[in-house]
C-alpha positions as CSV (number, residue, x, y, z in Angstrom):
1,E,-2.2,-43.1,2.4
2,K,-4.7,-40.3,3.2
3,L,-3.8,-38.6,-0.1
4,A,-4.5,-41.7,-2.0
5,T,-7.8,-42.2,-0.3
6,L,-8.8,-38.5,-1.0
7,S,-7.8,-38.8,-4.7
8,T,-10.3,-41.6,-5.2
9,N,-13.2,-39.6,-3.6
10,T,-15.5,-38.3,-6.3
11,A,-16.4,-35.3,-4.2
12,V,-12.8,-34.1,-4.3
13,K,-12.1,-32.0,-7.3
14,T,-8.5,-31.0,-6.7
15,I,-5.9,-31.6,-3.9
16,Y,-3.6,-28.8,-2.9
17,P,-0.7,-29.0,-0.4
18,D,-1.3,-27.1,2.9
19,Q,1.4,-24.4,2.3
20,T,2.3,-21.3,4.3
21,Y,1.7,-17.7,3.2
22,Q,3.3,-14.6,4.6
23,L,1.8,-11.4,6.0
24,Q,2.7,-8.8,3.9
25,L,-2.9,6.7,8.9
26,D,-2.5,9.7,9.9
27,A,-0.8,11.3,6.8
28,S,-2.2,8.8,4.3
29,L,-5.9,9.8,4.6
30,D,-5.5,13.3,3.2
31,Q,-3.3,11.7,0.4
32,I,-6.2,9.6,-0.8
33,A,-8.9,12.4,-0.1
34,A,-10.7,10.3,2.5
35,P,-11.8,13.2,4.8
36,A,-13.3,14.9,1.7
37,A,-15.1,11.7,0.9
38,W,-16.4,11.4,4.4
39,Q,-18.3,14.7,4.1
40,Q,-20.6,13.1,1.5
41,L,-21.5,10.4,4.0
42,G,-22.1,12.6,7.0
43,G,-18.6,13.1,8.3
44,S,-16.1,10.8,10.1
45,S,-18.7,9.6,12.6
46,Q,-20.8,8.1,9.8
47,A,-18.2,7.2,7.1
48,G,-18.6,3.4,6.5
49,R,-21.6,3.2,8.8
50,G,-23.4,-0.2,8.4
51,I,-20.7,-1.7,6.1
52,K,-19.0,-4.9,7.2
53,V,-15.3,-5.2,6.5
54,A,-13.6,-8.5,7.0
55,I,-9.9,-8.7,7.8
56,I,-8.2,-12.1,7.3
57,D,-4.9,-11.8,9.2
58,T,-3.4,-12.5,12.6
59,G,-6.4,-11.7,14.7
60,I,-7.3,-8.6,16.7
61,E,-6.6,-6.9,20.0
62,P,-10.3,-6.3,21.0
63,N,-9.4,-3.8,23.9
64,H,-7.6,-1.4,21.6
65,P,-9.3,2.0,21.4
66,F,-9.3,1.8,17.6
67,F,-11.9,-0.9,17.9
68,N,-13.9,0.3,20.9
69,G,-17.6,-0.6,20.5
70,T,-19.1,2.4,22.2
71,G,-21.7,4.0,20.0
72,Y,-22.2,1.0,17.8
73,T,-25.3,-1.2,17.6
74,M,-24.8,-4.9,16.8
75,P,-26.6,-5.6,13.5
76,S,-29.4,-8.2,13.4
77,G,-28.1,-11.7,13.3
78,Y,-24.8,-10.9,14.9
79,P,-22.4,-11.4,16.6
80,K,-21.0,-14.5,14.8
81,G,-18.1,-16.9,15.5
82,D,-15.9,-17.3,18.5
83,C,-16.8,-14.1,20.4
84,V,-15.8,-15.2,23.8
85,V,-12.7,-17.4,24.2
86,G,-10.7,-18.0,27.4
87,G,-12.4,-15.1,29.2
88,T,-11.7,-12.6,26.5
89,T,-14.6,-11.0,24.7
90,F,-13.9,-10.2,21.1
91,C,-17.3,-8.9,19.8
92,N,-18.3,-5.5,21.1
93,G,-20.5,-3.7,18.6
94,K,-17.6,-2.5,16.5
95,I,-16.3,-6.0,16.1
96,I,-19.3,-8.2,15.0
97,A,-17.6,-11.5,14.1
98,A,-14.4,-13.2,15.2
99,R,-13.1,-16.6,14.2
100,W,-9.8,-18.5,14.3
101,Y,-8.3,-21.3,12.2
102,G,-5.6,-23.5,13.7
103,E,-4.1,-26.8,12.9
104,N,-5.7,-30.1,14.1
105,G,-8.1,-28.1,16.2
106,G,-5.5,-26.1,18.0
107,V,-2.6,-23.7,17.7
108,P,-0.2,-24.6,14.8
109,A,2.7,-26.6,16.2
110,A,5.2,-24.0,15.1
111,A,3.4,-21.2,17.0
112,I,2.6,-22.9,20.3
113,A,5.2,-21.0,22.3
114,Q,4.0,-17.6,21.1
115,E,0.3,-18.1,20.5
116,V,-3.2,-18.7,21.9
117,A,-6.1,-20.6,20.5
118,S,-8.4,-17.7,20.0
119,P,-8.9,-14.7,17.7
120,L,-6.4,-12.7,19.8
121,D,-3.6,-10.9,17.8
122,R,-0.2,-11.9,19.1
123,T,1.9,-10.1,16.4
124,G,0.2,-6.8,15.9
125,H,-0.1,-7.2,12.1
126,G,-3.8,-7.9,12.1
127,S,-4.6,-5.1,14.4
128,H,-2.5,-2.7,12.4
129,V,-4.2,-3.6,9.2
130,A,-7.7,-3.5,10.7
131,G,-7.0,-0.1,12.1
132,I,-6.0,1.3,8.7
133,A,-9.2,0.0,7.2
134,V,-11.8,0.8,9.9
135,G,-10.2,2.2,13.0
136,N,-12.4,4.6,15.0
137,A,-12.1,8.2,14.2
138,G,-10.1,10.8,16.1
139,Q,-7.8,8.6,18.2
140,L,-4.7,10.0,19.8
141,A,-1.8,7.8,18.9
142,D,1.8,7.8,20.2
143,S,4.2,5.2,18.9
144,G,6.5,5.8,21.8
145,D,8.7,8.4,20.0
146,G,7.0,11.3,21.9
147,V,5.2,12.7,18.8
148,P,1.5,12.1,19.1
149,E,-0.8,12.0,16.1
150,T,-4.6,12.0,15.7
151,V,-5.5,9.0,13.6
152,S,-8.5,7.4,12.0
153,G,-9.3,4.5,9.8
154,T,-10.2,4.9,6.2
155,A,-13.9,3.9,6.9
156,P,-13.9,4.7,10.6
157,A,-17.6,3.9,11.3
158,A,-17.6,0.6,9.5
159,Y,-18.1,-2.8,11.3
160,L,-15.1,-5.1,11.7
161,M,-15.1,-8.8,11.2
162,V,-12.0,-10.7,12.3
163,Y,-10.7,-14.0,10.8
164,K,-7.4,-15.2,12.4
165,A,-5.7,-17.5,9.9
166,C,-2.1,-16.3,10.4
167,W,0.0,-17.0,13.4
168,N,3.0,-15.7,15.2
169,G,5.7,-18.2,14.2
170,A,3.7,-20.2,11.8
171,D,2.6,-17.8,9.0
172,C,-0.7,-18.7,7.4
173,L,-1.9,-22.1,6.3
174,T,-3.8,-22.8,3.0
175,S,-6.5,-24.7,4.9
176,G,-7.2,-21.9,7.4
177,L,-7.1,-19.1,4.7
178,L,-9.6,-21.0,2.5
179,A,-11.9,-21.6,5.5
180,A,-11.6,-17.9,6.4
181,L,-12.5,-16.7,2.9
182,D,-15.5,-18.9,2.8
183,D,-16.6,-17.9,6.3
184,A,-16.2,-14.2,5.7
185,V,-18.6,-14.4,2.7
186,A,-21.0,-16.7,4.5
187,D,-21.0,-14.3,7.6
188,G,-22.1,-11.4,5.4
189,A,-18.9,-9.4,4.8
190,D,-19.3,-6.6,2.3
191,V,-15.5,-6.2,1.7
192,V,-12.7,-8.6,2.5
193,N,-9.1,-7.4,3.0
194,N,-6.2,-9.9,2.6
195,S,-2.7,-8.5,3.6
196,W,-1.0,-11.8,2.9
197,G,0.4,-13.7,-0.1
198,G,2.7,-16.5,-1.3
199,S,5.4,-16.8,-3.9
200,P,5.9,-14.1,-6.6
201,G,5.1,-14.7,-10.3
202,D,2.9,-17.7,-9.8
203,D,0.2,-18.7,-12.3
204,P,-3.3,-18.0,-10.8
205,A,-4.6,-21.1,-12.5
206,N,-2.6,-23.1,-10.0
207,S,-3.8,-21.1,-6.9
208,P,-5.9,-23.1,-4.5
209,F,-7.7,-19.8,-3.7
210,R,-8.9,-19.0,-7.2
211,T,-12.3,-20.6,-6.9
212,A,-13.0,-19.1,-3.5
213,I,-12.1,-15.7,-4.8
214,E,-14.2,-16.0,-8.0
215,N,-17.2,-17.2,-5.9
216,A,-16.8,-14.3,-3.5
217,V,-16.8,-11.8,-6.3
218,L,-19.8,-13.4,-8.0
219,A,-21.5,-13.1,-4.6
220,G,-20.8,-9.3,-4.8
221,V,-17.9,-9.1,-2.3
222,P,-14.8,-7.2,-3.5
223,M,-11.6,-9.1,-2.6
224,I,-8.7,-6.7,-1.8
225,F,-5.2,-8.1,-1.7
226,S,-1.7,-6.7,-1.0
227,A,0.3,-7.0,-4.3
228,G,3.3,-8.4,-2.4
229,N,6.7,-7.1,-1.2
230,E,8.9,-8.9,-3.7
231,G,9.9,-5.9,-5.9
232,D,11.5,-4.2,-7.6
233,A,11.9,-6.9,-10.3
234,A,9.3,-7.5,-12.9
235,E,6.7,-10.2,-12.6
236,T,6.7,-10.3,-8.8
237,I,2.9,-10.1,-8.0
238,T,2.2,-12.7,-5.3
239,C,-0.7,-15.1,-5.4
240,P,-3.5,-15.0,-4.7
241,A,-3.3,-11.3,-5.5
242,C,-2.5,-12.7,-9.0
243,V,-6.1,-13.9,-9.5
244,A,-7.8,-11.7,-12.0
245,E,-10.8,-10.9,-9.9
246,T,-8.9,-9.5,-7.0
247,I,-7.9,-5.9,-6.5
248,A,-4.1,-6.0,-6.0
249,V,-2.6,-3.0,-4.3
250,A,0.9,-1.5,-4.5
251,N,2.7,0.5,-1.9
252,L,3.4,4.3,-2.0
253,S,5.0,6.7,0.4
254,T,3.4,9.5,2.3
255,N,4.8,13.0,2.9
256,R,5.1,12.7,6.7
257,L,8.0,11.5,8.9
258,H,8.8,11.8,12.5
259,A,12.2,13.4,12.2
260,S,14.5,16.0,13.7
261,K,14.6,19.5,12.4
262,I,18.2,20.5,11.7
263,D,18.9,24.3,12.0
264,L,21.9,26.0,10.4
265,Y,22.7,29.4,11.9
266,Q,23.8,32.5,10.1
267,A,27.6,32.9,10.5
268,G,28.4,34.3,14.0
269,T,24.7,34.6,15.0
270,T,21.9,32.6,16.5
271,D,19.6,33.5,13.6
272,I,18.5,30.4,11.6
273,Q,19.7,30.6,8.0
274,T,18.1,27.3,6.9
275,S,16.3,24.3,8.3
276,R,15.9,20.7,7.0
277,A,14.5,17.5,8.4
278,A,16.6,14.4,9.0
279,L,15.4,10.9,9.9
280,P,17.1,9.2,12.9
281,S,18.4,5.7,12.8
282,E,16.3,2.9,14.3
283,E,18.6,3.1,17.4
284,A,17.3,6.6,18.1
285,V,19.9,7.7,20.7
286,L,19.0,11.4,20.5
287,N,17.8,12.1,24.0
288,A,18.3,15.9,24.1
289,T,18.6,18.7,21.7
290,I,22.2,19.2,20.4
291,F,22.4,23.0,20.5
292,N,24.7,25.3,18.5
293,R,27.3,22.7,17.8
294,G,30.1,23.0,15.2
295,V,29.8,20.9,12.1
296,I,32.6,19.4,9.9
297,Y,32.3,17.8,6.4
298,A,33.9,14.3,6.3
299,G,35.6,15.2,3.0
300,A,36.9,18.6,4.1
301,D,40.5,17.5,4.3
302,N,40.3,14.5,2.0
303,A,37.9,14.9,-1.0
304,N,37.8,11.1,-1.4
305,N,36.4,10.6,2.1
306,G,33.1,12.4,1.7
307,T,31.4,9.1,2.6
308,L,33.4,8.7,5.9
309,C,34.4,5.2,4.9
310,A,38.0,5.9,6.2
311,P,39.1,7.5,9.5
312,M,39.4,11.3,9.4
313,G,43.0,11.2,10.5
314,G,42.5,13.0,13.9
315,T,40.1,14.0,16.6
316,F,38.2,17.2,17.1
317,L,37.5,19.2,20.2
318,G,34.0,20.0,21.3
319,N,32.3,16.8,19.9
320,P,31.3,18.4,16.6
321,I,28.7,17.1,14.2
322,I,30.1,15.4,11.2
323,I,28.2,15.4,7.9
324,A,28.9,12.7,5.2
325,Y,27.3,11.0,2.2
326,R,25.6,7.7,2.4
327,G,27.2,4.8,0.5
328,G,30.6,3.2,-0.1
329,C,30.6,1.3,3.2
330,S,28.3,0.2,6.1
331,F,26.6,2.6,8.4
332,A,28.5,0.9,11.2
333,T,31.8,1.9,9.6
334,K,30.8,5.5,9.3
335,V,29.6,5.7,12.9
336,D,32.8,4.0,14.1
337,N,34.9,6.5,12.2
338,A,32.8,9.4,13.5
339,V,33.2,8.2,17.1
340,A,37.0,7.8,16.6
341,A,37.0,11.5,15.6
342,Q,35.2,12.3,18.8
343,A,32.1,13.4,17.0
344,G,28.9,14.1,19.0
345,A,26.6,13.2,16.1
346,L,26.6,12.1,12.5
347,L,24.4,13.5,9.7
348,L,24.2,11.5,6.5
349,I,23.0,12.6,3.0
350,N,21.0,10.0,1.2
351,N,22.5,8.9,-2.1
352,R,19.2,8.2,-3.8
353,A,16.1,10.3,-4.5
354,G,12.9,10.4,-2.3
355,Q,12.5,10.1,1.4
356,P,15.5,9.5,3.7
357,S,15.6,5.8,4.3
358,R,14.9,4.2,7.6
359,F,18.2,2.5,8.6
360,S,19.9,0.7,11.4
361,V,23.5,1.7,12.4
362,G,24.4,-1.6,13.9
363,A,27.6,-0.2,15.4
364,S,29.0,-1.0,18.8
365,N,29.6,2.7,19.5
366,Q,26.4,4.7,19.3
367,I,26.0,8.4,18.7
368,P,23.0,10.2,17.3
369,T,22.9,9.3,13.6
370,L,20.4,10.9,11.2
371,M,19.8,11.0,7.5
372,F,18.7,13.8,5.2
373,D,17.0,13.2,1.9
374,Q,19.3,13.7,-1.1
375,I,18.0,17.2,-2.0
376,D,17.8,18.6,1.5
377,G,21.2,17.1,2.5
378,Q,23.0,18.7,-0.4
379,H,21.3,22.0,0.3
380,M,22.5,21.8,3.9
381,L,26.0,20.8,3.0
382,D,26.4,23.6,0.4
383,R,25.5,26.2,3.0
384,I,27.7,24.6,5.6
385,L,30.7,24.8,3.2
386,A,29.9,28.4,2.5
387,Q,30.6,29.4,6.1
388,S,34.0,29.5,7.9
389,N,32.6,28.3,11.3
390,P,29.2,26.8,10.7
391,K,27.0,25.8,13.7
392,L,24.0,23.4,13.8
393,T,21.2,22.5,16.2
394,I,19.7,19.0,16.1
395,N,16.2,19.2,17.6
396,L,14.2,16.4,19.1
397,L,11.7,14.5,17.0
398,S,8.7,16.3,15.6
399,R,6.2,15.8,12.8
400,Q,8.0,16.8,9.5
401,T,6.3,17.0,6.1
402,N,7.7,17.5,2.7
403,P,5.7,17.3,-0.6
404,A,8.8,15.7,-2.2
405,W,8.4,12.6,0.0
406,D,5.0,11.4,-1.1
407,N,3.7,9.2,-3.9
408,I,7.0,7.3,-4.3
409,L,6.6,3.6,-5.0
410,A,8.4,1.4,-2.4
411,V,11.3,-0.4,-3.8
412,S,9.9,-3.6,-2.3
413,S,6.4,-3.2,-3.9
414,S,5.7,-6.1,-6.3
415,R,5.5,-5.3,-10.0
416,G,3.7,-6.6,-13.1
417,P,3.2,-8.2,-15.4
418,N,1.2,-10.8,-13.7
419,G,2.1,-14.5,-13.6
420,D,-0.7,-14.8,-16.1
421,A,-0.1,-11.7,-18.1
422,N,-3.7,-11.8,-19.4
423,S,-4.6,-10.2,-16.1
424,F,-3.8,-6.5,-15.4
425,K,-1.7,-6.3,-12.2
426,P,-1.2,-4.6,-9.9
427,D,-4.6,-2.9,-10.0
428,L,-4.1,0.1,-7.8
429,A,-1.7,1.8,-5.4
430,A,-2.2,3.3,-2.0
431,P,-0.1,4.7,0.9
432,G,1.7,1.9,2.7
433,H,5.0,3.4,3.9
434,T,5.5,4.3,7.6
435,I,1.7,4.1,8.4
436,L,0.8,4.7,12.0
437,S,-1.9,2.4,13.3
438,A,-2.9,0.0,16.1
439,S,-0.2,-2.3,17.6
440,T,-0.3,-5.0,20.3
441,Y,3.2,-3.9,21.4
442,G,4.0,-7.6,21.9
443,F,1.3,-9.6,23.7
444,G,-1.9,-8.0,24.9
445,G,-0.9,-4.4,24.5
446,T,-3.0,-1.6,23.1
447,G,-0.3,0.7,21.7
448,W,0.5,2.2,18.3
449,A,3.3,1.6,15.8
450,F,4.6,2.5,12.4
451,D,4.7,-0.2,9.8
452,S,5.3,-0.4,6.0
453,G,4.5,-2.7,3.1
454,T,1.7,-3.5,0.7
455,S,0.0,-5.0,3.7
456,M,-0.6,-1.4,4.9
457,A,-1.6,-0.2,1.4
458,A,-4.4,-2.8,0.8
459,P,-6.6,-1.8,3.8
460,H,-6.7,1.8,2.5
461,V,-8.4,0.4,-0.6
462,A,-10.6,-1.9,1.4
463,G,-11.7,1.2,3.4
464,V,-12.5,3.2,0.3
465,A,-14.5,0.2,-1.1
466,A,-16.5,0.3,2.1
467,L,-17.2,4.0,1.7
468,L,-18.4,3.4,-1.9
469,L,-20.6,0.5,-0.9
470,Q,-22.2,2.8,1.8
471,K,-23.1,5.2,-1.0
472,H,-24.1,2.4,-3.5
473,P,-25.0,-0.7,-1.5
474,A,-26.5,-2.5,-4.5
475,W,-23.3,-2.2,-6.7
476,S,-21.6,-5.4,-7.7
477,A,-18.0,-6.3,-7.0
478,A,-17.2,-5.5,-10.7
479,Q,-18.7,-2.0,-10.4
480,I,-16.7,-1.4,-7.2
481,K,-13.5,-2.5,-8.9
482,S,-14.2,-0.4,-12.0
483,A,-15.0,2.7,-9.9
484,L,-11.8,2.3,-7.9
485,L,-9.6,1.9,-11.0
486,G,-11.5,4.3,-13.2
487,S,-11.2,7.2,-10.7
488,A,-7.6,6.7,-9.6
489,N,-5.2,9.6,-9.4
490,R,-2.4,9.1,-12.0
491,A,-0.6,12.4,-11.5
492,D,2.9,12.6,-10.0
493,L,3.5,9.0,-9.1
494,F,7.2,8.1,-9.0
495,K,9.6,5.1,-8.6
496,L,13.3,5.0,-7.8
497,E,15.4,3.9,-10.7
498,N,19.2,4.3,-10.9
499,N,19.0,6.4,-7.7
500,S,16.7,9.0,-9.3
501,L,12.9,9.4,-9.5
502,Q,11.1,8.3,-12.7
503,A,7.4,8.2,-13.5
504,T,5.7,5.0,-12.8
505,N,3.8,2.8,-15.3
506,F,0.8,0.5,-15.0
507,F,3.1,-2.4,-13.9
508,D,4.2,-0.3,-10.9
509,T,1.1,1.4,-9.6
510,G,-1.7,-0.1,-11.7
511,A,-4.4,2.4,-12.7
512,G,-3.0,4.9,-10.2
513,Q,-3.4,5.9,-6.5
514,V,-6.8,5.3,-5.0
515,D,-8.8,8.5,-4.6
516,A,-11.7,8.2,-2.2
517,L,-13.5,11.4,-3.2
518,Q,-13.3,10.7,-7.0
519,T,-14.4,7.1,-6.4
520,L,-17.5,8.3,-4.6
521,N,-18.2,10.7,-7.4
522,T,-17.9,7.9,-10.1
523,A,-20.2,8.7,-13.0
524,A,-19.5,5.6,-15.2
525,T,-18.2,2.1,-14.8
526,F,-17.0,-0.7,-17.1
527,D,-17.8,-4.4,-17.1
528,S,-14.0,-4.9,-17.2
529,A,-11.9,-2.4,-15.2
530,A,-8.6,-3.0,-17.2
531,Y,-7.1,-5.0,-19.9
532,S,-3.8,-6.8,-20.5
533,N,-2.8,-8.6,-23.7
534,P,0.6,-10.5,-23.8
535,A,0.2,-11.4,-27.4
536,C,-1.2,-8.6,-29.6
537,L,-0.5,-10.1,-33.1
538,L,-0.7,-7.2,-35.5
539,R,-4.2,-6.3,-34.3
540,C,-6.1,-7.1,-31.1
541,T,-9.7,-6.2,-30.1
542,W,-11.6,-6.1,-26.8
543,Q,-15.3,-5.8,-26.2
544,N,-16.4,-3.9,-23.1
545,Q,-19.5,-2.2,-21.8
546,L,-19.9,1.3,-20.4
547,R,-22.6,2.0,-17.8
548,N,-23.9,5.5,-17.0
549,E,-24.1,5.5,-13.2
550,T,-25.7,9.0,-13.0
551,N,-29.4,9.8,-12.8
552,Q,-29.5,11.7,-16.1
553,T,-29.2,11.0,-19.8
554,L,-25.6,11.8,-20.9
555,I,-23.5,11.8,-24.1
556,W,-20.2,10.0,-23.4
557,D,-17.1,10.6,-25.6
558,A,-14.0,8.5,-25.8
559,T,-10.5,9.7,-26.0
560,V,-7.4,7.6,-26.3
561,E,-3.8,7.9,-25.1
562,T,-1.4,5.7,-27.0
563,V,2.3,5.5,-27.9
564,N,4.3,5.5,-31.1
565,G,3.7,2.4,-33.1
566,L,0.3,1.5,-31.7
567,A,-2.9,2.8,-33.4
568,L,-5.7,2.9,-30.8
569,T,-9.3,3.4,-31.7
570,V,-12.7,3.0,-30.0
571,A,-15.9,2.1,-31.8
572,P,-18.3,3.7,-31.2
573,S,-16.4,6.7,-29.8
574,S,-19.5,8.5,-28.6
575,M,-22.6,7.1,-27.0
576,T,-25.8,8.5,-25.6
577,L,-26.9,6.7,-22.4
578,A,-30.0,7.1,-20.3
579,A,-29.6,7.0,-16.5
580,G,-28.4,3.6,-15.5
581,A,-28.2,2.4,-19.1
582,S,-25.3,0.5,-20.6
583,A,-23.9,0.0,-24.1
584,N,-21.1,-2.0,-25.7
585,F,-18.0,-0.6,-27.3
586,A,-14.9,-2.1,-28.8
587,V,-11.2,-1.1,-28.3
588,N,-9.0,-1.8,-31.3
589,V,-5.2,-1.8,-31.2
590,E,-3.2,-2.1,-34.4
591,V,0.6,-2.6,-34.3
592,V,2.0,-0.1,-36.8
593,G,5.7,-0.1,-36.0
594,A,5.9,-0.6,-32.3
595,P,8.9,-2.9,-31.3
596,F,7.9,-6.5,-30.7
597,D,8.2,-8.0,-27.3
598,E,8.2,-4.7,-25.4
599,W,5.3,-3.9,-23.2
600,R,3.3,-0.7,-24.0
601,F,0.9,1.2,-21.8
602,V,-2.1,2.9,-23.3
603,S,-5.6,3.9,-22.2
604,V,-9.1,5.0,-23.1
605,T,-11.0,7.7,-21.1
606,W,-14.7,8.2,-21.4
607,T,-16.0,11.7,-20.5
608,A,-19.5,13.1,-20.2
609,R,-20.0,15.8,-22.8
610,N,-20.6,19.3,-21.3
611,Q,-20.4,18.0,-17.8
612,A,-17.2,19.5,-16.3
613,T,-18.1,18.5,-12.7
614,L,-18.4,14.8,-13.5
615,P,-15.3,12.7,-13.3
616,S,-14.2,10.8,-16.4
617,A,-13.9,7.0,-16.4
618,F,-10.4,5.7,-17.1
619,L,-9.6,2.4,-18.7
620,P,-5.9,1.3,-18.5
621,M,-4.4,-1.3,-20.8
622,T,-1.1,-3.1,-21.1
623,I,-0.1,-4.4,-24.5
624,L,2.7,-6.6,-25.7
625,P,3.1,-6.5,-29.5
626,R,4.1,-9.9,-30.9
627,Q,5.2,-10.8,-34.3
628,A,2.7,-12.9,-36.3
629,T,2.6,-14.8,-39.5
630,E,1.2,-12.9,-42.5
631,G,-2.5,-12.5,-42.2
632,A,-2.8,-13.7,-38.6
633,V,-5.2,-11.7,-36.4
634,F,-5.6,-12.2,-32.7
635,V,-8.9,-11.2,-31.1
636,K,-9.3,-11.2,-27.4
637,S,-12.7,-10.6,-25.8
638,A,-13.0,-9.0,-22.4
639,E,-13.5,-11.3,-19.4
640,T,-16.3,-10.0,-17.1
């Protein structure tokens, strides 16, 4: 009845159901060159100063040290929103706005048992995300594993604006999210982070958020979204990250884990021959160092039992360490078989490339169980088998780093093409795996925790956008997006395919990994930051505009990177631009033998002539050649 009444109201344009949407730094900041970028802005104490970053999420824990207001001055016209609720003060100088969006004026029915009607975070997700974006610099963080880290947010001196539209037990309602988007812009946010999303592969034309996002971007506010955790299949970008104007962010690993160092001794001595790191299971039952213990390979007596999926056929004295391969059966089965053999610990060798995986044993009998990455585990096993009486020490947790662990796309990270393949998605990638940030530790706590997902990747990009706006406060949202994509780091980004590492493409990591320093040094931007064409019929053409963002006249030269079967040209291919000036150019693609209906990834790079210190501007493109009738030509103009 209410729906029928609304549908006849001339003030109502479209009616959408009130659906639910899901929530989707220590090592990561160096990975994106944030500390180097801070130096341009006066150091960590000034990085992001004066910029207002809105987080639409599950609320905030205002008493957490990551959001302490000491040293901040409330800007004119603030605070805004629900700054004091139920005796809790949410606005403190660092936090300058706080609002919450319930159901029928209160807590959503599904969340009543776990929630409160205020901006207070009762899940930890919102606080974790906010900390990654703008957490105060130099905080000592201990997740409870006894390995403290010094952490900072990406834009540590920025202001925080909190919009609680997601709830513990009730996800996020369309009505609350739309109100939060509108309020964040109206309250004066400079950047908005959204670590939430809906179903994968949806068409943005059907998204109830499209108009709000388009209006926010027109108002100059970059809209950062997590790309989604629906990978690794194609066409899994979630909406509203699917909307063209957003900046959708994929999830990469870092090179840091809190893991145990495993030492192998020289035969008959206590001299360490080799050491490698192994990640403990989530049960983490290693309470003391296991020192100088014998080690046995699970397949020593039965080559077919290297995975320890069958009993070892006996027991061993001295509670030795057993080493086995991952795969073939459950972790619980392996542990049960190790316990039956009276093992004191179990070491697993990962059966896929990249980091050792976080895992749960799930066995009733618990012994310390840890996992090597594939390379380190094989290295260790080879040396164990080369000795007649090998001995190992398993040390307590410590910070372990390995360059082979970083820049690997999470299997769960959503992939392109977009639901509307005319939009380039995802746009960027950032660290989002095992990120250490603020946690509520349940209800009302002020602790720290690791979390993973595109939810953790997006606020890194929001923080970098804040740094860029601090340097260029008059830049439009389109300039910010172009600078972020055009300066991204494309080197050495990998994904897991068939248990081995392969180079990523634009559907995996967008234009590349966000690079804070290169973003701040941006010398040129485009009206459109990227292109996608799902129907290139023999020839397709885009119009775009290059803007010289420097304070000097420069000659800009275009180079192309293409693939066999696609001829890529730029006209003009050189332009002289005065400081702040812009000029149009066309990108032409001709299909000259490329297979039809197979996506191709190409790019144009503009470089300032004889200016080696200025970064180039990168323009990524995804092209799907399609067969056309004779003489047909498809021309697509850039959307700005």
